[in-house]
C-alpha positions as CSV (number, residue, x, y, z in Angstrom):
1,M,19.3,-1.8,5.1
2,D,15.9,-0.2,5.0
3,I,16.5,3.5,5.5
4,K,15.4,6.6,3.5
5,L,15.3,10.4,3.8
6,I,11.7,11.8,3.7
7,N,11.0,15.3,2.5
8,F,7.9,16.5,4.3
9,Q,5.3,18.9,2.9
10,K,6.6,22.4,3.7
11,F,4.6,25.6,3.5
12,D,6.5,28.9,3.9
13,D,5.0,32.4,3.8
14,K,5.5,35.7,5.6
15,R,4.0,34.2,8.8
16,G,6.6,31.5,9.1
17,N,7.0,27.8,8.1
18,L,4.7,24.9,8.5
19,V,5.8,21.3,8.0
20,V,3.2,18.4,7.6
21,A,3.9,14.7,7.9
22,E,0.9,12.4,7.3
23,Y,0.4,8.7,7.8
24,G,0.3,6.9,4.5
25,K,2.0,9.7,2.7
26,E,5.4,10.6,4.3
27,I,5.1,8.4,7.4
28,P,4.8,4.7,6.3
29,F,3.4,3.4,9.6
30,L,0.8,4.3,12.1
31,V,2.5,6.2,14.9
32,R,2.1,4.5,18.3
33,R,4.7,6.4,20.3
34,I,6.3,9.9,20.1
35,Y,9.3,11.0,22.1
36,Y,12.1,13.5,21.8
37,I,15.7,13.7,22.8
38,Y,17.3,17.0,23.9
39,G,20.0,18.4,26.2
40,V,22.6,15.9,25.0
41,P,26.1,17.0,25.8
42,K,28.3,17.3,22.7
43,S,30.6,14.4,23.8
44,E,27.7,12.0,24.5
45,K,26.2,9.4,22.1
46,R,22.8,7.8,22.1
47,G,21.2,4.8,20.5
48,F,23.5,1.8,20.3
49,H,20.8,-0.7,19.6
50,S,18.5,-2.1,16.9
51,H,14.9,-3.2,16.8
52,K,13.4,-6.6,15.8
53,R,10.1,-5.1,14.7
54,L,9.9,-1.4,15.4
55,E,10.2,1.3,12.6
56,Q,11.1,4.9,13.4
57,V,11.3,8.3,11.8
58,Y,13.9,10.7,13.2
59,I,13.4,14.5,12.7
60,A,15.8,17.1,14.0
61,I,13.2,19.7,14.8
62,H,15.9,22.0,16.1
63,G,19.6,22.0,15.8
64,S,21.4,19.0,14.4
65,C,22.8,15.6,15.1
66,E,24.4,12.8,13.1
67,V,23.2,9.2,12.8
68,M,25.3,6.2,12.0
69,L,23.3,3.3,10.6
70,T,24.5,-0.2,9.7
71,S,23.1,-3.5,8.5
72,G,26.2,-5.2,9.6
73,K,27.5,-5.1,6.0
74,E,26.6,-1.7,4.8
75,K,27.2,1.5,6.8
76,K,25.8,5.1,6.3
77,N,26.3,8.3,8.2
78,I,23.6,10.9,7.9
79,V,23.4,14.5,9.2
80,L,20.0,15.6,10.4
81,D,19.8,19.4,10.4
82,D,16.6,20.3,8.5
83,P,13.2,20.1,10.3
84,S,11.5,19.5,7.0
85,V,13.4,16.2,6.4
86,G,12.9,13.0,8.3
87,L,15.0,9.8,8.4
88,Y,13.0,6.6,8.1
89,I,14.8,3.6,9.9
90,G,13.3,0.1,9.4
91,H,13.9,-2.7,11.8
92,D,17.1,-4.8,11.8
93,T,19.2,-1.6,11.6
94,W,21.8,-0.7,14.2
95,R,21.8,3.0,15.1
96,E,24.1,5.3,16.9
97,I,23.3,9.0,17.3
98,Y,26.1,11.5,18.1
99,N,27.5,15.0,17.5
100,F,24.4,16.7,18.9
101,S,24.4,20.5,18.6
102,K,23.9,22.3,21.9
103,D,20.3,23.3,20.8
104,A,19.4,19.9,19.2
105,V,15.9,18.5,19.7
106,L,15.5,15.1,17.9
107,L,11.9,14.0,17.5
108,V,11.2,10.3,17.1
109,L,8.1,8.8,15.7
110,A,7.8,5.0,16.5
111,S,5.5,2.3,15.0
112,E,5.1,0.5,18.3
113,E,4.8,1.2,22.0
114,Y,7.9,0.7,24.1
115,D,8.8,-3.0,24.4
116,E,12.2,-4.0,25.9
117,D,12.0,-7.4,24.2
118,D,12.1,-5.6,20.8
119,Y,15.6,-4.2,21.5
120,I,18.9,-5.7,20.7
121,R,21.4,-3.7,22.8
122,K,24.7,-5.6,22.1
123,Y,26.3,-5.2,18.7
124,D,27.5,-8.8,18.5
125,E,24.0,-10.1,19.2
126,F,22.7,-7.8,16.5
127,I,25.2,-9.3,14.0
128,S,24.2,-12.8,15.1
129,S,20.5,-12.1,14.6
130,I,21.1,-10.7,11.1
131,E,23.3,-13.8,10.2
132,E,20.5,-16.1,11.5
133,K,17.9,-14.3,9.3
134,N,20.1,-14.6,6.3
135,D,20.6,-18.3,6.8
136,I,16.9,-19.0,6.6
């Protein structure tokens, strides 16, 4: 499973905090799409898919949420609650996002523009696709 936490450049002084994320340094891909998720009720979950090619970085720029990631064999749960830390998620990784705080804003940086054909939205299809790749 290709995931990692990224510590962004952070500059703090009496005027406040500034966080920098640059392509080729902290962000390992050219960003082609940016979106954010907010206003998610505490009981709701997001995600429930994987991508065939897309890479992403999740950043909880306000509040917190949890992310469950799996390769089908390995599983990790990660809490995002620091706007100076991002979570890189490579392709072929199933993700579920949950436990959003009331004030959560999750920023997502994506390597590609939206393409529905890049999504795998059924977990059993995700497992089958991973098994096919491992048989090659």
